C-alpha positions as CSV (number, residue, x, y, z in Angstrom):
1,X,81.7,-105.1,57.9
2,X,82.0,-103.7,54.3
3,X,79.0,-102.5,52.4
4,X,79.3,-105.5,50.0
5,X,79.1,-107.8,52.9
6,X,76.0,-106.0,54.2
7,X,74.2,-106.3,50.8
8,X,74.3,-110.1,51.0
9,X,72.3,-112.4,53.5
10,X,74.0,-114.9,55.7
11,X,74.2,-117.4,52.9
12,X,76.4,-115.0,51.1
13,X,74.8,-115.8,47.6
14,X,71.6,-113.7,47.4
15,X,71.4,-109.8,47.6
16,X,69.2,-108.6,50.5
17,X,67.6,-106.1,48.2
18,X,66.6,-108.8,45.7
19,X,65.0,-110.8,48.6
20,X,63.1,-107.9,49.6
21,X,61.8,-107.2,46.1
22,X,60.7,-110.9,45.9
23,X,59.0,-110.7,49.2
24,X,57.2,-107.5,48.3
25,X,56.1,-109.0,44.9
26,X,54.7,-112.0,46.7
27,X,52.8,-109.7,49.2
28,X,51.3,-107.7,46.4
29,X,50.4,-110.9,44.4
30,X,48.7,-112.4,47.4
31,X,46.6,-109.1,48.1
32,X,45.6,-109.0,44.5
33,X,44.7,-112.7,44.5
34,X,42.5,-112.4,47.5
35,X,40.9,-109.2,46.0
36,X,40.1,-111.2,42.8
37,X,38.6,-114.1,44.8
38,X,36.5,-111.8,46.9
39,X,35.3,-110.1,43.7
40,X,34.5,-113.4,42.2
41,X,32.5,-114.5,45.3
42,X,30.6,-111.2,45.1
43,X,29.9,-111.8,41.3
44,X,28.6,-115.2,42.1
45,X,26.1,-113.8,44.7
46,X,24.9,-111.1,42.4
47,X,24.4,-113.8,39.7
48,X,22.4,-116.0,42.0
49,X,20.1,-113.1,43.0
50,X,19.6,-111.9,39.4
51,X,18.8,-115.3,38.2
52,X,16.5,-116.1,41.0
53,X,14.7,-112.7,40.6
54,X,14.5,-113.2,36.9
55,X,12.7,-116.6,37.4
56,X,10.4,-115.1,39.8
57,X,9.4,-112.2,37.7
58,X,6.1,-113.7,36.4
59,X,4.9,-114.4,39.9
60,X,6.0,-110.9,41.2
61,X,4.1,-109.4,38.3
62,X,1.1,-111.4,38.9
63,X,0.8,-111.3,42.7
64,X,2.8,-108.4,43.7
65,X,3.1,-107.9,47.5
66,X,-0.2,-109.7,48.0
67,X,1.9,-112.8,47.8
68,X,3.2,-112.1,51.2
69,X,-0.1,-111.8,52.8
70,X,-2.1,-114.6,51.3
71,X,-2.5,-118.0,52.8
72,X,-3.8,-119.9,49.7
73,X,-1.6,-122.1,47.8
74,X,-3.5,-123.7,44.8
75,X,-1.3,-125.0,41.9
76,X,-4.7,-125.9,40.0
77,X,-5.9,-122.4,39.9
78,X,-2.5,-120.7,39.9
79,X,-3.2,-118.9,43.1
80,X,-0.2,-118.6,45.5
81,X,0.6,-117.0,48.8
82,X,3.2,-117.7,51.4
83,X,1.9,-116.0,54.5
84,X,1.7,-119.4,56.5
85,X,5.3,-120.2,55.4
86,X,6.8,-116.7,56.5
87,X,5.1,-117.2,59.9
88,X,6.5,-120.8,60.3
89,X,9.9,-119.7,59.2
90,X,10.1,-116.9,61.7
91,X,8.4,-118.8,64.6
92,X,10.6,-121.9,64.3
93,X,13.9,-119.8,63.9
94,X,13.0,-117.7,67.0
95,X,12.0,-120.6,69.1
96,X,15.1,-122.4,68.0
97,X,17.2,-119.4,69.4
98,X,15.4,-119.7,72.7
99,X,16.6,-123.3,73.0
100,X,20.1,-122.6,71.4
101,X,21.1,-119.4,73.2
102,X,21.2,-120.6,76.8
103,X,22.7,-124.0,75.7
104,X,25.3,-122.3,73.6
105,X,26.4,-119.5,75.9
106,X,26.2,-121.9,78.9
107,X,28.4,-124.6,77.2
108,X,31.0,-121.9,76.1
109,X,31.2,-120.7,79.6
110,X,31.6,-124.1,81.1
111,X,34.5,-124.7,78.5
112,X,36.4,-121.5,78.8
113,X,36.0,-120.5,82.5
114,X,37.7,-123.5,84.1
115,X,34.4,-125.1,85.1
116,X,35.2,-128.2,83.0
117,X,37.9,-130.6,83.9
118,X,40.8,-130.6,81.5
119,X,40.2,-134.3,80.4
120,X,36.6,-133.6,79.4
121,X,37.2,-130.4,77.3
122,X,38.5,-132.2,74.3
123,X,35.7,-134.8,74.1
124,X,32.9,-132.1,74.4
125,X,34.7,-130.0,71.8
126,X,34.8,-133.3,69.5
127,X,31.0,-133.8,70.1
128,X,30.2,-130.2,69.2
129,X,32.2,-130.6,65.9
130,X,30.2,-133.9,65.4
131,X,26.9,-132.4,65.7
132,X,27.8,-129.9,63.0
133,X,28.9,-132.8,60.6
134,X,25.5,-134.7,61.1
135,X,23.5,-134.3,57.8
136,X,20.2,-132.6,58.3
137,X,18.3,-135.4,56.8
138,X,19.7,-137.8,59.4
139,X,18.5,-135.3,62.2
140,X,15.1,-135.2,60.4
141,X,15.0,-139.0,60.6
142,X,16.1,-139.0,64.2
143,X,13.3,-136.5,64.9
144,X,10.7,-138.7,63.2
145,X,11.5,-142.0,64.9
146,X,13.0,-141.0,68.1
147,X,12.1,-137.5,69.1
148,X,8.4,-137.6,68.3
149,X,7.6,-140.5,70.4
150,X,9.7,-139.2,73.2
151,X,8.1,-135.7,73.4
152,X,4.5,-136.6,72.4
153,X,3.5,-137.1,76.1
154,X,5.1,-133.8,77.0
155,X,3.4,-132.0,74.1
156,X,0.0,-133.4,75.2
157,X,0.7,-132.3,78.8
158,X,1.5,-128.9,77.8
159,X,-1.6,-128.8,75.6
160,X,-3.8,-129.9,78.2
161,X,-2.2,-127.6,81.0
162,X,-1.4,-124.6,78.9
163,X,-3.9,-124.9,76.1
164,X,-5.5,-121.6,77.2
165,X,-2.5,-119.9,75.8
166,X,-2.6,-119.6,71.9
167,X,0.8,-120.9,71.5
168,X,0.0,-124.2,73.1
169,X,-3.7,-124.6,72.2
170,X,-5.4,-126.5,69.5
171,X,-6.1,-130.3,69.1
172,X,-4.1,-132.8,71.0
173,X,-0.6,-133.0,69.2
174,X,0.1,-136.2,67.5
175,X,3.3,-135.9,65.5
176,X,5.0,-133.2,63.3
177,X,4.7,-129.7,64.7
178,X,6.5,-126.2,64.5
179,X,7.8,-126.8,68.1
180,X,9.5,-130.1,67.1
181,X,11.2,-128.3,64.2
182,X,12.3,-125.7,66.5
183,X,13.8,-128.2,68.9
184,X,15.9,-129.9,66.2
185,X,16.9,-126.5,64.8
186,X,18.0,-125.6,68.1
187,X,20.2,-128.5,68.4
188,X,21.6,-127.8,64.9
189,X,22.5,-124.1,65.5
190,X,23.8,-124.5,69.1
191,X,27.4,-125.5,68.0
192,X,27.6,-122.3,66.0
193,X,26.9,-120.3,69.1
194,X,29.1,-122.4,71.3
195,X,32.1,-122.2,68.9
196,X,31.9,-118.5,68.4
197,X,31.2,-117.6,71.9
198,X,33.9,-119.9,73.1
199,X,36.4,-118.3,70.8
200,X,35.4,-114.8,71.9
201,X,35.8,-115.6,75.6
202,X,39.1,-117.1,75.0
203,X,40.4,-114.1,73.2
204,X,39.6,-111.7,76.0
205,X,42.5,-110.6,78.2
206,X,42.8,-112.6,81.3
207,X,43.4,-109.3,83.2
208,X,39.8,-108.5,82.8
209,X,38.7,-111.6,85.0
210,X,41.6,-111.1,87.4
211,X,40.9,-107.5,87.9
212,X,37.2,-108.2,88.7
213,X,38.2,-111.0,91.0
214,X,40.8,-108.7,92.7
215,X,38.1,-106.1,93.3
216,X,36.0,-108.5,95.2
217,X,33.7,-109.9,92.6
218,X,32.6,-113.5,92.8
219,X,33.3,-115.9,90.0
220,X,29.9,-115.6,88.5
221,X,29.9,-111.9,89.0
222,X,33.1,-111.6,86.9
223,X,31.6,-113.6,84.2
224,X,28.2,-112.0,84.1
225,X,29.3,-108.3,84.7
226,X,32.7,-108.4,83.0
227,X,33.4,-111.2,80.6
228,X,30.0,-111.4,78.9
229,X,29.7,-107.6,78.4
230,X,33.3,-107.4,77.0
231,X,32.6,-110.1,74.4
232,X,29.0,-109.2,73.5
233,X,29.7,-108.1,70.0
234,X,31.0,-111.6,69.3
235,X,28.2,-113.4,71.1
236,X,25.6,-111.4,69.2
237,X,27.4,-112.2,66.0
238,X,27.1,-116.0,66.8
239,X,23.4,-115.5,67.5
240,X,22.7,-113.8,64.4
241,X,24.6,-116.4,62.4
242,X,22.8,-119.1,64.0
243,X,19.5,-117.3,63.1
244,X,20.4,-117.2,59.5
245,X,21.2,-120.9,59.6
246,X,17.9,-121.7,61.2
247,X,16.0,-119.7,58.6
248,X,17.9,-121.5,55.7
249,X,17.4,-125.1,57.0
250,X,15.4,-127.2,54.6
251,X,15.3,-131.0,55.3
252,X,14.4,-130.9,59.0
253,X,11.7,-128.4,58.3
254,X,10.2,-130.4,55.5
255,X,10.4,-133.6,57.4
256,X,9.1,-132.4,60.9
257,X,6.8,-129.5,60.2
258,X,3.9,-131.4,58.8
259,X,3.8,-129.0,55.6
260,X,0.3,-127.8,56.5
261,X,-0.5,-124.8,54.4
262,X,-2.3,-122.8,57.1
263,X,-1.4,-120.5,59.9
264,X,-1.5,-122.3,63.2
265,X,-0.8,-119.9,66.1
266,X,-0.1,-123.0,68.2
267,X,3.4,-124.3,68.0
268,X,2.1,-127.7,68.9
269,X,0.3,-127.9,65.5
270,X,1.6,-128.7,62.0
271,X,2.7,-125.9,60.0
272,X,5.1,-125.1,57.1
273,X,8.3,-123.0,56.3
274,X,9.5,-121.4,53.2
275,X,12.3,-123.9,52.7
276,X,9.9,-126.8,53.4
277,X,7.6,-125.4,50.7
278,X,10.3,-125.3,48.1
279,X,11.6,-128.5,48.9
280,X,8.4,-130.4,49.0
281,X,6.9,-128.9,45.8
282,X,9.8,-127.9,43.3
283,X,10.1,-131.5,41.8
284,X,6.6,-131.6,40.5
285,X,5.9,-127.9,39.9
286,X,4.8,-126.4,36.6
287,X,6.5,-123.3,35.0
288,X,4.3,-120.9,36.8
289,X,4.5,-122.7,40.0
290,X,8.2,-122.7,39.8
291,X,8.0,-118.9,39.4
292,X,6.0,-118.7,42.6
293,X,8.5,-121.0,44.4
294,X,11.4,-118.7,43.0
295,X,9.3,-115.8,44.5
296,X,9.3,-117.5,47.7
297,X,13.1,-117.9,47.6
298,X,13.6,-114.2,47.0
299,X,11.5,-113.5,50.1
300,X,13.6,-115.8,52.0
301,X,16.9,-114.1,50.7
302,X,15.4,-110.6,51.7
303,X,14.5,-111.8,55.2
304,X,18.2,-113.1,55.6
305,X,19.5,-109.9,54.2
306,X,17.3,-107.9,56.7
307,X,18.6,-110.1,59.6
308,X,22.3,-109.6,58.5
309,X,21.8,-105.8,58.2
310,X,20.3,-105.8,61.7
311,X,23.0,-108.0,63.0
312,X,25.6,-105.6,61.7
313,X,24.0,-102.7,63.3
314,X,23.8,-104.4,66.6
315,X,27.2,-105.6,66.5
316,X,28.7,-102.1,65.6
317,X,26.7,-100.6,68.5
318,X,28.1,-102.9,71.0
319,X,31.5,-102.4,69.6
320,X,31.2,-98.8,70.1
321,X,30.2,-99.4,73.7
322,X,33.1,-101.6,74.3
323,X,35.4,-98.9,73.1
């Protein structure tokens, strides 16, 4: 084959070097485009943070860090504090994880470790995606009209038998409560844990499982001592992502928490969250109250940022252990 023949592709009409130049140009252009889009996303994030902080400055200057440790919220006297909302946000999110982690990891194992028949895997996956697609306001209505009547006898039994424990004490529960919010949030965030954990387990080499079984491990021993530790970084990522989703949920918290501006240690009593406070009061807020609500939003962003930082540290630690 002559050099001129080698310089053309099979079609014989386009020089190979020219095609390589076009392909290289497309690659460079795509890299630059993604860089611009990533920078644009970062700019939007910084813009949101700056604008929110600027709107919150009057309240920050007025209350300082006392805003975080004060329980009084009085728009008439312009006295504001969000300690009950911080407590409610953290408690509902953590309790939601208690519900969602076993459900999410257990479902992921059921779907990936050949426990589920092939004909049922697709319907379960579709149902998980359907839960994600349900609007939160619909879940809030379901909680009011279906879940509250269903769990009220259970909550009252817990209150009567475990009332000596502060988390289940207080008057007999009647309706909205922090535990109710946590239950619905657990349902909402479980698909996140299921999807990411399932993808993590499916991406692991089958040789890990087969090697453990060949060495005499039982099926569950292979899952618990080999597969789960090998995919721990992905599982932790899913849990932290679900925690961030729970902290930022608005409608469910606003509809089911009771919006009580006080700290109730008991999960069976009404409470409030930062997102519920903002949603319920922003529409009728005056100028200074809007600044206080923006301050609450800044606090929520800081909490989410701290959670993401902790998550990144934990994930890197587990990745180092895996290596």
